[in-house]
C-alpha positions in Angstrom: 0.0 0.0 0.0 1.4 3.4 -1.0 2.0 6.2 1.6 -0.9 8.3 0.2 -3.3 5.3 0.3 -2.3 4.5 3.9 -3.0 8.2 4.8 -6.4 8.1 3.2 -7.2 4.9 5.0 -6.2 6.5 8.3 -8.4 9.6 7.7 -11.3 7.4 6.8 -10.9 5.3 9.9 -10.7 8.4 12.1 -13.8 9.8 10.5 -15.6 6.6 11.3 -14.5 6.9 14.9 -16.2 10.3 15.3 -19.7 9.0 14.3 -22.4 9.3 17.0 -22.6 6.8 19.8 -25.8 5.3 18.6 -24.1 4.2 15.3 -22.2 1.0 15.6 -18.6 1.3 14.5 -16.1 -1.5 13.7 -13.6 -1.9 16.4 -9.9 -2.8 16.1 -9.2 -6.4 17.0 -7.9 -6.7 20.5 -4.2 -7.5 19.9 -0.9 -5.9 20.8 0.2 -3.6 17.9 3.4 -4.5 16.3 6.4 -2.1 16.2 7.4 -0.7 12.8 10.6 0.7 11.5 10.6 4.3 10.0 13.2 6.7 8.8 14.4 8.8 11.8 14.2 11.9 9.6 10.4 11.5 9.5 10.0 11.4 13.2 10.0 14.3 15.7 9.7 13.4 19.4 9.6 14.9 22.8 10.9 13.3 26.0 8.1 12.5 28.5 8.7 14.2 31.8 6.8 14.7 35.0 5.4 18.3 35.3 3.0 20.2 37.4 -0.6 19.8 36.3 -2.0 23.2 35.2 -5.4 24.7 35.2 -6.3 27.5 32.8 -8.7 30.3 33.4 -10.0 32.4 30.6 -10.6 36.1 31.3 -12.5 38.5 29.0 -11.4 42.1 28.7 -10.2 44.8 26.3 -7.2 46.9 25.4 -7.0 50.3 27.0 -4.7 53.3 26.9 -1.9 53.5 29.4 -3.3 56.5 31.4 0.3 57.6 32.3 0.9 58.2 28.6 -2.2 60.0 27.7 -2.4 63.8 27.3 -5.7 65.7 27.1 -5.3 69.1 25.6 -7.6 72.0 26.7 -7.4 75.5 25.4 -6.3 78.3 27.8 -8.0 81.0 25.7 -11.2 81.6 23.9 -11.4 82.0 20.1 -12.1 80.4 16.8 -10.1 77.7 15.1 -9.0 78.9 11.7 -6.9 75.9 10.6 -6.1 72.4 11.7 -3.1 70.4 10.5 -3.9 66.9 11.7 -6.5 64.1 11.5 -7.7 61.5 13.9 -5.1 58.7 14.1 -2.2 60.8 12.9 1.3 60.3 14.5 2.5 63.7 15.8 5.7 64.9 17.3 6.2 67.1 20.3 6.1 70.8 19.3 4.4 70.1 16.0 1.7 72.8 15.1 -1.7 71.1 15.1 -4.0 74.1 14.8 -4.3 77.9 14.7 -6.7 79.9 16.9 -7.7 83.4 16.3 -8.6 85.2 19.6 -9.3 88.7 20.8 -7.0 87.8 23.8 -4.1 87.8 21.4 -4.9 91.3 20.3 -5.1 92.4 24.0 -1.8 90.8 24.8 0.0 92.3 21.8 -1.5 95.7 22.7 -0.2 95.3 26.3 3.2 94.3 25.0 3.4 97.3 22.7 2.3 99.7 25.4 4.8 98.3 27.9 7.6 98.5 25.4 6.9 102.2 24.8 6.7 102.9 28.5 9.9 101.0 29.1 11.7 103.1 26.4 10.6 106.3 28.2 11.5 105.0 31.6 15.0 104.1 30.4 15.5 107.6 29.1 14.4 109.0 32.4 16.8 106.7 34.2 19.6 107.8 32.0 18.8 111.5 32.8 18.5 110.7 36.5 21.9 109.0 36.6 23.5 111.9 34.8 21.9 114.5 37.2 22.9 112.4 40.2 26.5 112.3 39.0 26.5 116.1 38.7 24.9 116.3 42.2 21.8 118.0 40.7 19.3 115.4 41.8 19.0 113.3 44.9 19.6 109.6 45.3 15.9 109.2 45.9 15.1 110.4 42.4 17.6 107.9 41.0 16.1 105.1 43.0 12.6 105.9 41.8 13.8 105.9 38.1 15.4 102.5 38.5 12.3 101.2 40.2 10.1 102.3 37.3 12.3 100.5 34.8 12.4 97.3 36.9 8.6 97.3 37.2 8.0 97.8 33.5 10.5 95.1 32.6 8.7 92.6 34.9 5.3 93.4 33.4 6.6 93.1 29.9 8.3 89.8 30.6 5.0 88.5 32.1 3.1 89.5 28.9 5.7 87.9 26.7 5.6 84.8 28.8 1.9 84.5 28.3 2.3 85.0 24.5 5.0 82.2 24.6 2.7 80.0 26.7 -0.1 80.3 24.2 2.4 79.9 21.3 1.3 83.2 19.8 2.4 84.1 16.3 2.6 87.9 16.0 3.2 87.6 12.3 -0.1 85.6 11.6 -2.0 87.2 14.5 -3.0 83.7 15.8 -2.3 81.4 18.7 -0.6 78.2 17.5 -1.7 75.0 19.2 1.3 72.7 19.4 1.5 69.0 20.3 2.6 68.8 24.0 4.0 65.3 23.5 4.8 62.8 20.8 2.3 60.1 20.1 -1.0 59.4 18.2 -4.1 61.5 18.0 -6.7 59.2 19.6 -9.5 61.8 20.0 -10.2 65.0 18.1 -13.0 67.5 18.8 -12.0 70.5 16.6 -12.0 71.5 13.0 -11.8 74.8 11.1 -14.4 77.2 12.4 -14.9 75.6 15.8 -15.7 78.1 18.5 -13.5 77.5 21.6 -14.4 78.6 25.1 -12.2 78.2 28.1 -14.5 75.8 29.8 -14.9 73.5 26.7 -14.0 69.8 26.7 -10.7 68.6 25.5 -9.7 69.8 22.0 -7.9 66.6 21.3 -6.1 63.7 23.1 -2.7 62.3 22.3 -1.5 58.9 23.5 1.8 57.0 23.2 0.7 53.6 22.1 4.1 51.9 22.5 2.7 50.1 25.5 -0.9 49.6 26.5 -3.0 48.1 29.3 -5.0 45.0 29.0 -7.9 45.2 31.5 -9.6 41.9 32.2 -12.7 40.9 34.3 -12.1 38.5 37.2 -15.3 37.0 38.5 -15.6 35.9 42.1 -15.5 32.2 41.2 -12.1 32.7 39.5 -10.6 34.9 42.2 -8.7 32.1 44.0 -6.9 31.1 40.8 -5.9 34.6 39.5 -2.9 36.3 41.3 -0.6 39.2 40.7 2.6 38.1 38.9 0.9 35.3 36.9 1.8 34.9 33.2 -1.0 35.6 30.8 -1.4 34.8 27.1 -3.5 37.4 25.2 -5.6 36.3 22.2 -7.9 38.3 20.0 -10.2 37.3 17.1 -8.6 40.2 15.2 -5.4 38.1 15.0 -6.3 34.4 14.6 -3.6 32.1 15.8 -1.5 34.9 17.2 -0.7 35.3 20.9 0.8 38.0 23.1 2.6 37.3 26.4 2.2 39.5 29.5 2.2 39.4 33.3 -0.6 40.4 35.6 0.7 43.6 37.2 -2.2 44.6 39.4 -5.6 43.3 40.6 -8.1 45.8 42.0 -9.3 45.3 45.6 -12.8 46.5 45.0 -15.5 44.9 42.9 -16.9 47.0 40.1 -20.4 47.9 41.3 -22.0 47.6 37.8 -20.2 44.5 36.4 -19.6 42.8 39.8 -16.1 41.9 38.8 -12.6 42.7 39.9 -10.3 44.3 37.3 -6.9 42.7 36.6 -4.4 44.8 34.7 -1.7 43.5 32.3 0.8 46.0 31.0 1.8 45.1 27.4 4.5 46.3 25.1 3.0 47.3 21.7 5.9 47.7 19.4 3.9 46.7 16.3 0.8 48.7 17.4 -1.4 45.6 16.9 -3.0 46.0 20.4 -5.4 48.8 19.7 -7.4 50.5 22.5 -11.0 49.2 22.5 -10.0 45.8 21.0 -11.8 42.9 22.7 -9.4 40.2 24.0 -9.2 36.9 25.9 -6.5 36.5 28.5 -5.6 32.9 29.4 -3.8 32.4 32.8 -2.5 29.1 34.1 -2.2 28.0 37.7 0.1 25.1 38.7 -1.7 22.5 40.8 0.1 20.4 43.5 -0.1 17.1 41.5 2.3 16.1 38.9 1.9 13.9 35.8 3.3 13.3 32.3 2.3 16.2 30.1 2.2 16.1 26.3 0.7 18.4 23.6 -2.9 17.5 22.8 -1.8 17.7 19.1 0.3 14.5 19.7 -2.9 12.4 20.4 -4.4 10.2 17.8 -8.2 9.6 18.1 -9.1 6.3 16.6 -12.1 4.0 17.2 -13.3 6.3 20.0 -10.0 6.0 21.9 -6.9 8.0 22.2 -3.5 6.7 21.1 0.0 8.0 21.0 3.1 6.7 19.2 6.2 5.8 21.3 9.6 5.7 19.7 11.6 2.9 21.2 15.4 2.9 21.7 15.8 0.9 18.4 13.9 3.7 16.6 10.8 1.5 16.0 7.4 2.9 16.7 4.8 1.5 19.1 1.1 2.6 18.9 -0.2 2.8 22.5 -3.7 3.3 23.8 -3.8 6.0 26.6 -6.4 7.5 28.9 -6.3 11.2 29.6 -6.4 12.0 33.4 -6.7 15.8 32.9 -6.6 18.2 29.9 -5.8 21.9 30.1 -6.3 23.7 26.7 -3.5 22.3 24.5 -1.9 20.1 27.2 -2.9 16.6 28.2 -1.8 14.9 31.4 -1.3 11.2 32.2 -0.6 9.6 35.5 -0.4 6.1 33.9 0.4 4.7 30.5 3.5 6.8 29.7 6.8 6.5 31.6 9.2 9.4 32.2 12.0 9.3 29.6 10.0 7.7 26.9 10.0 9.4 23.4 6.5 10.5 22.3 6.1 11.3 18.6 4.7 14.8 18.1 5.0 15.3 14.3 3.5 13.4 11.4 1.9 11.0 13.9 -1.2 10.5 11.9 0.7 9.2 8.8 3.0 7.1 11.0 0.1 5.7 12.9 -1.6 4.7 9.6 1.7 3.1 8.6 1.7 1.2 11.9 -1.8 -0.1 11.4 -1.2 -1.3 7.8 2.0 -3.1 9.0 -0.1 -5.0 11.5 -2.3 -6.5 8.8 
C-alpha cells in the first residue's frame, strides 16, 4: 500500500471513529500492535517528563490606553479655530503645530506688550537722565532710585506678557495662537475642525497617547478569584489576529468589585511595538495555575483519536514505533496529562503521527 493510500485509509478510519454513539462502528481487533521501522528523519519526538498539572482560566477584557501616557489638551484662551493640520489617528511629534486659533485675547496681549515697550523706552530715558543728574549732584539719590524702580517694574510686566504669549504659542506675524502637540504620540481623539468656537470651559480639544505600551484590563469573577494572582503569566488572544498570541504578566488586581459589572479588574501592561494592540479591542487572556499534583504532560496535538479511543506513538530505543492506547487524566487547553500509560524518559512522537500511525496499522495486517 502506498503512503498516500495509507494516509487516506487513516483519515477514513478516524472519521468513522467520530460517528455518533448510537451508530455501531467497527472496532480494532484486541491485539498488541506491532512495532514498525521508520526513517528517523520523518520522526520528531519529545521526552516524556513529570510536570505540574496546570489549570487554565479564561478572562475576557479589552485593550486600554496607558493613562500615564495620555495627554488631554484643553485651550487656555477663547477664540475660533482657523486651521487644523492633523487628523484622527495621525502620529505627531512634540512641538508640531496642530491648529491655529484666532482670539481677541491675542490682540489684547499684543497691545499690552506694545504699550509696555513704549513705557519702558521712556523709563530708560528718564533713568539715564537721573543717573547723569545724580552724577552732577543736581538730583538726589531718591530720584535715581525711583527711576530705577520704574524701569524694573515695567521690565517685569513686559516679561510677564511675553511669557503669556509664549505659553499660548502666539504668532505675532499671523496674528493667531498656535496650538502645538505637547507630547509625541498618536491623536486618539479629536474634537475640533476649522471654524470651531473655543471657550475656556470647553471639553478637551484633542487627546494624544503614546501607544508603544498599553494596558489589558480583564474581568475577574468571584469564582475565579482564588486562581488569579498578581505576577501570573498571561497569554493574550484576539479574534482580530487568529492564531497569534501576546505574552504578558498580571501587574495589578483591583481590591474592590466593580459595582456595575460585579467583577474585579486585573491589569496587564503590554509592550505594543507593532501597534497591533489597539485600544478598545476585545481580547481573551488565558492564565495558568500550577496545581500540586504532577503527571506526564504532552501536547494535545500529539494524540491520535481512533475508534473512540486516544492513542500515541512511542519511539523505542531501536527507533521502531509502538502505537499505545492511553487514557487522559486531565486536559488543560493544549496540554494533556497522564498519571499512567507513559513513563518518564519515553519518546513521544509529536509530528506526522497520523501518517505514521496509519503506517503502523497497515503493518499489523
